[in-house]
N, C-alpha and C positions, 0 to 999 in steps of 0.2 A: 500504784499497782497496775493501773491500766497501761502505763507506759512500758513497764516491765513485760506485761503480757503481750503487748503488740510487738515488742522487740523479739521476744522468744518465738512467738508464732511465725512472724515474718521470716526470721532466720531459718527456722526448721522447715518451713514450706519451701523456701528457695533451695535449701541444701538437699532436699529429698525428692523434689519433683523433676523428672527428666525433661530435658529440653533439646530441641534440634536447632543448633546454630552452625554457622559456617566455619568459623575459626576458633570460637570459644569452646573449650573442651566440655563435654557433657559429663562432668564428674558425678552429679546426682544419679545418672544412669547406672553407675557401678553398684550403688547400694539400693537402688529401687526394688530389685527382686526381694530383698529382705522385708521391706515395708509392704510389698504386694502380698507376700505370704502372710504377714501379720493381719492385713485387712481381710484376707480370705478366711483366716482362722477365726477372727472375731465374728464375721458374718455367718459362718457355718456353725460354729460352736455356741455362740451366745444369741445370735439373732434368728437362727434356724433357716437361713436363706440357702438357696441352691448353690452347690459348689460349681455349677456350670456358668454362673454369671461372670461378667468381665471384671476381674479384679486387678487389671493392670492400672498403673498410675498414669492414665491417659484421659483425654478430654471427655468429661461428663460420664466416665465409667463408674460403675458401682464401687470399684476399688478406690477411686479418687475421692468420692464422697465420704466413704468410711475413713479413709486416711486423714482427711481434713477434720472429721469428727474426733479422731484420736489425737490429732495435733491440738485441737481446742482443749481437750481434757488435760493433756500433758502440759500445755502452756499455762493453763489456769493454775494447775498444781504447782508448777515450778515458780510461777510469779508469786504465789502465796508464800511459799517457802523462802523465796528471795526477799520478800517484804519483811518477813519475821526476823530474818538474820541481818538485814540491812534496813534499819528503821529510819535512818537519815535520808533526806532527799538532796544531799549535797552534790550527788553525782547526776542529778536530773539533766543538767545541761549536756553532759557527755552522752547520756543515754539518748537524748533527743537528737543530738548530732549523729550518733551511730544509726539510729532508726531512719532518719531522713537520707543518710548516705547510702545505706543498703537498699532502701525502698526506691529511691530515685534512680540508682544505677540499674537495678533489675528492671524497673519500669521502662527506663530509657532504652535498654537493650531490646525489649520486645516492641516498643513503639517504632524503633528504627527498622526492625524486620518487617513489621506490618506496613509501615509507611512506604518503604521502598517497593514492597510487593504490589502495593496499590499504584504507586507512582509509575511503575513500569508495566502495570496492568497484567500482572501474573496471578494475583489472588482472584480478581474478578475478570476472567478472560471472556472474550466474545462467546456467546452460546454455541455449543457444538451442533452439528447438522441435525442429529436426532432430536435435540431439544427444540430446535426451530420448527420442527414439523410435528411436535407433540401437541395435541389439543390442550388448550389452557386449563380446562377442568381436570385434566389428568396429571398436571404438574404439581408436585409437592410444594409446600410453603417455602422450604429452604432453597429448592432449585429455582423457584419463581423469583425469589429475591436475588439470588446469585446471577440469574439471567438478566434481570432488569439492570443490576449494577454493571454487568459485563457489556451491556449494549451501549453504555454511555462512557466514552473516553474522558470527556471533560470532568464529569462528576467523580469518576474513579480517581483521576489525578488530584482533584481538589481534596478528596477525603484523605489521600495519601499525604498531602502537604499539611493537613490539619493534624496528622499524627507525628510528622517529622518535626514540626515546630516545638511541641513540648518535649520531644526527645532531646533536643539540643538545650532548651532552657533549663531542664531539670539537672543538668550537669554542672551548673554554676550557682554559687550561693546567692548572688544578688537577684538572679532570675528564677530561682527554684520555685518560689511561691506562685509566680505567674504561670510557670510551666505546669505545676500541679493543678492549678485551677482549670487550665485549658485541657489537661489530660483527664481530669474528672468529668468535664463536660463531654469530651469525646468518648470516654469509656462508658458513661451513662447511656449515651446514644447507642453504642455498640451492644451493651448488655440488653437494652430494650429490644433491639433488632433481633438478637439471639433468642430472646424469650418469645417475641411476637411471631417470628418466622421459624421457630423450633430448630435453630441452628445449634449444633452440638459443641459449642464452646461457652456454654452458659456459666459454668462454675469458674473457669479460668478468667473469663472477662470480668466476672464479679470480683475475683481476687485482685486483678489489676486496678479496678475501681477502688477497692479497699485500700490498696497501697497509695494511690493518689490522695485518698481521703486522709490517710495517716500523715502524709506530708503537710497537708493543709491544716490538720488538727494542731500542729505545733504552733501555728500562728492564728488559731481560731479566735482566741480572745481579742486579739488586735483587730481582726476583720470584723468581729461582732461590734466592737466599740466604735469602729470607724463608719461602718455601713448601717448599722441598726440603731445604736445608741447616739450616733452623731457626736461622739466625743473626740476631743483632741487626744491623739495617742503619741506617746514618746517612743521613738524608734531606738531601742537599746541594742547594742551589739550582741549577737548570739554567741554562745560558746563555740569555739572552733580551735583546732590545734594551733599552737604557736610555732609555725614553721616558716622557713625562709620563703618569701614571696616567689622567688625564681623557681624554687623547688615545687611550690604549690602549683604554679601555672604550668610547669613542665608536666606534672602529674595530670592536670586537667586536660591538657592538649593531647597527651598520650592516650588517656582514657577516651576522649572524644574520637580520636583517630581510630582507636581499636573498635569502638562500637559502630562507627560509620563504615569502616572497611568490612567488619563482620556482616553488616546489613547489605552492603553492596556486592560482596564477593560472589554470590550465586549469579548475579547479572553480568559481572565482569567475566566470569568463567564461561558463561553461555553466550555472551555477546548479545543477549536479548534485552533491549531497553524499551521495547513496545511489543507486547505479546500479540497484539492484533495483526501486526505485520510480520511476525515470525514465521519461518517456513513450517509447513504442515507435512505429515507423513505422505508417502506415495498412496494415491487413490483416495486421499482424504476428501470427504464430501458427502453429498446426498444424491441418490440415483432413483429416478422414477422407473418402475418396472413396466416395460411396454409389452413384453411377452413372457409368460410363465408356463412352463411345461412340467407337469408332475407325473412321473411314472408313465410317460408317453402320452398323457392327456393334456391338451392345451386348455388352461382354465381362463374363463372370461373374468373381466374385472368387475365382479359383483360385490356390492358392499356387505353382503351377509356371508361371504365366503371366508372362513377362518384359515383355510389352507393356502390361499393365494397370497403372494407377497405384493404389497403396494409400493413399498420403497425399501431401499438398502442404504445403510449409513456406514461409513468408515470413520471411526472415532479417532481422535488424535492420540489417545492412550491405548491404541492397538486393540480396538473392539470392532467386531463385525456385528452390526445391529440390523435386525429385520423388523419391519412394520407391516402387519397384515392388513387386510381390507377393513377390519374393524378397529384399526389404529392401535392394536396391542403390540407391544415390543418384546423381542427376544434377542438376547445378546450372546455372543461367543467371543472368547479370547482369540485374537487374531495374530498370526505371524504369516509373512508372505515371502515368496521368492520371485522377484521380478524377472530374473533371467529365465527361469523354468516355467513362469506363468502359473504359479501355484499359490492358492490361498489355503492355509492350514487353520482350521477352526477347532477350538477346544471348548467343550461344554462343561458345565459345572459338575457333571458326574465323571469328569476326566476322559470321556470318550472323545476321539479325535477323528476329524474328517478332512479329506483333501479334495479341493475343488480346482479345476483348471479355469484359467481366466485369460481373456484377451481384452486389451483396452486400446481404443483408437483415439488419439489426441485430436485428430482432424474433426470428427463429428461427436466426440465425447461419449462414445458408446462403450459400455462394459458388457462383455459376454461371459457368462459363467456356466460351466457344465461339471457334473460330478454326482457323487452319492453323499447325501447328508442325512444322518439319523435313519438309515435304512431305506431312503427314498431317492430315486433318480430325479435330478432336477436339471432343467435347462432354462437359462434366463437371458433375456436381452433387456438392458436398462440404459437409460440416458441420464447423464450427469446433469443436475440442475445448477443453474447459475445463482449461487447464494448472494452475490453482490447486487442482484436486482430485487431482493426482498426489501420491503419497506423498513424493516428493522436495521438493515445494513446501510440504509441511506436516510438517516433521521433528518427531518427538515426542521429548521428553526424559524420561528415567527415572532417578531416583535409586536405585531398587532393581530387582532382577530379579524379575519377577512369575511 
């Protein structure tokens, strides 16, 4: 019954959870709204939860937790009925084969995506300028972890290789067990990081660990006998379809190429194979405010002044971020017109402001004038050289000096 339950639950989860991949179509996304509505109905009607909660089938959302709970109930019921009507275990080999095939392919797809995003340093990119100048005590756990990972090129690449290795091994019958053992170790570490640093991929990383454990479970008795009981084990041939070897290897190679190309496609399309050296938007960086005039008054750089700006940051994802003298941050959505010298800032209340700017490449001076949130501002700021920060130039020591 456990095998039937695992097969049903895994299949339903894969078929109903939307995913974002490059060339593999997101078919579950077509039916996801139905299950999102079901999760919301259960939460509101039976659990008495608020209808304003997030019921999308997305990472760590309320809807995804309820959806998984419903799948557990449905899978348990279906497995019980299946067991009653099919009392024989004659098809156990086929079910094991099907479970490992589905689980390993799905797990491999995501490991390729995660692995390549780390290998090319897109998932853990170098910290943005505003993060570099945020006091340590004001950084959240998840951003702290992201920044630490992003500051190390070598470790990020290493962690990507650790995910790509099992992604390949899982696709071949002879190496699948080894791949699942490596994947389980990698996903255990990922899950613990998500839990310890409050990163919002806890449930999904747990599911990927569950899938790797399912693949291992098929050979668990053999592993236990060999490593724990220290008994000699007989390697019996597992059940697999009797197909032509050429057809089998053609299918494997096509599947491998599909998953590799799917994982590589975003980087081939963008031409970005090392995000640390990828081009940044115009004006991207950190600027120290040297002169700040508010409504005609020049404000001194006093640490207790909440109105005076200390620094300006231009974020890679088009944000204009202000840091005041008390290190509090305020961000605006940014669009710019380089030719007209305009910065268009949009606040979260949808109010919009236009500021005139001039930037001198010679001395890295940014001048901003205009009206923002009902106040006239005039600013002179000097761009900071981020390459001179200690985090940008990590030193390596073999010995303690």
